[in-house]
N, C-alpha and C positions, 0 to 999 in steps of 0.2 A: 128647725130654723136656727141659723148661725147668728150669734151676736156679733156685730161689726167690731166691737171692742176686742173680741178674741182674735180678729184677723189683722187689724191695723193698730200700730202704736201711735196714738194721737198726740203724744207728748212732743213729737218732732214736727207736727203740722201746725200751721196757723189756723185761725178760726174760720176763714173763708174756705180753705181747702177741706177742713173737717165737715163743714156744712154741705159742701158740694158732694163729698163722698157719702154722707148720710142720705142725701136726696137720691143719689143713684142707687144706693143699696135698697131704699124703700121702693123705688120703681121696679127693681129686679124682683123683690119679694112679691109685689103686687102683680107682676106679669106671670109669675108661677113658672113651673118647669116647662121645657119645650114639649111639643106634642110628640107622641111615639111615631116611629117610622112606619108607614103603611106596609103590610106584608107583601104587597105587589112589588114594592121597591127594595125589599130586604134581600132578594136574590134575583139575579138576572134571568131574563126570559129564556127558558130552556130551548124553545123552538127558534130562536133568532139566529140569523146567519152571522158567522164571525165577521168582524170588520175587515175590509180589504184595504191594502195599502196601494195607493195610486202613485205611480212614478211619473214625474214630469219628464218631458223630452230633455235630452242633455243640453240643447241650445237654450231652453227656457231656464234650466238650472243655472247656467252661466250668467244669464241676464239678471236673475234674482240675486245671485251671489254678488255680482258687480253693484247692483242697486243697494244691497245691504252694506257693502264695504263703503260705498259713497256716503250713505247716511251716517255710518259710524265715524268716518273721517270728518264730516261736517260737524257732527256733535262734539267730537274731541276738539276740533279747532275752535269752535265757539266757546266751549268750556275753558280752554286754555286762554283764549283772549279775554274772557270775562275775569279769570283769576289773575292774569298777568297783563294788565293794561299797558298800552304802548307808552303812555306818559307816566313818568315817575317824578313827582315833585318832592324834592328833598328839602327838609327843614333844617337839616344839619349835615355837614360834610366833614368827614374825618380822613386825613391823609395818614397812610401807614408806610413804613419803610423797614428794610431789613435791619435787625439790631446790630449786626456786625459790619455794616457798611457795604453789604452786597447790592446787587442790581435789582432785587425784587422790590416792587412797589404795589400799593393798593389804594383805592379810593372807596371809602365806605360812605354811602348815602343813606340817611335815615329820614323816612317820610313821617307825616303827621300820624299820630295814633289813630287806628281805625275804630269803627263802632264796636267791635268785639274786644277792644282793649289791647290789641296787638300793635307792635311797631313794625311796619314793613321796612325792610332794609335791602339795599342792593350793593354788593361789593364787586368791584372790578379789579382783578389781580393780574399783574404781568411780572414775568421774570422768575416765577417759581418753577422748579423742574416738574415735569409730568411724572406721576407715579408709575413705576414699572410693575409693582405687585398689585393684583386686583383688590386686595384687602387694605391697601394703604390709602390714606385720605388726609385732607387738611381740615382743621376745625377753627372756627371763629369763637372767641371767648370774650366775655366781659371780665374786666379785672377790678378787684377791690383791694386797695392798699398794695397794688402792684402784683397781686396773686390772681390766677384764674379763678373765677367764681361760678359763672353760669355759661353754659354752652349756648351759642347762638345758631349752631348748625354746622353740618359737615359738608364737604364738597371735594371734588377732584378737579384738576386743571387739565386743559388741553390747548394746544396752540400757544401763540404768544400772549394773548389776553383772554381771560375767562371771566364772564360776568354771571353772578349767581344771585337769585332773589331769595331772601330769607325773611322770617318773621318771628318776633319774640314777644312774650307777654310781660317780661320783666320791667321793673322800674329802672331808670337810669340814675336815680338819686344815689349818691355815694360811690359811683364808679370812678375808678382812676384812669380807665382807658380800655382799649381793646388789644388783643393779640391774636395772631394766627399761629397754630401749632401744626407740626407735621406728625402724623401718627403712622408708625410702621407696625406690622403684625408682631405681636409678642411684647411690645413696649407698653409700659404703664401710662395711663392718662396723666396729664394732658399732652405729653409729647414735647419735643423740642420747639422752641419759639423761633419762627421764621419771619414773622412780621410783627411790628409793634407800633403804637401811636407815639 
């Protein structure tokens, strides 16, 4: 019989969790070991016919594949809509501009902190060039004392305006603003600043 203290370090647990684990351990000891496997089930029946694979007619296969694809699309769409609601209520709106007077602009919207402690954010960017290399990207940063401190996420742009949903767990106390940097392959982080508050 194993002592529960040999298995679990109770110093890291609160009293309720320790009590729950001790109850479960006592029940497992009371139940005893599982029954032995009956010899009849230990090896397959030697006289049994091997299983046959039944092939569906090709038309029925297509119907089943189409039905499976439809179910997958509906599940994906429902999950996307649940995770990305159509309405986004901003509690704070931050305008961003190119630091050198360029044409790039962005609007960063920050919603109310969610139940998990994350801050949903939506950034709409226009005027930034589309990346030509597949490993190039832009990155949104929080700044503290004017220096990039925490990444809020990476993205790529397409078309005239790109809108990206992000979420961060950081506190915004003590931040001095936000920046967007451009990251090219081989460059050190955080990259050159292309947008700032």
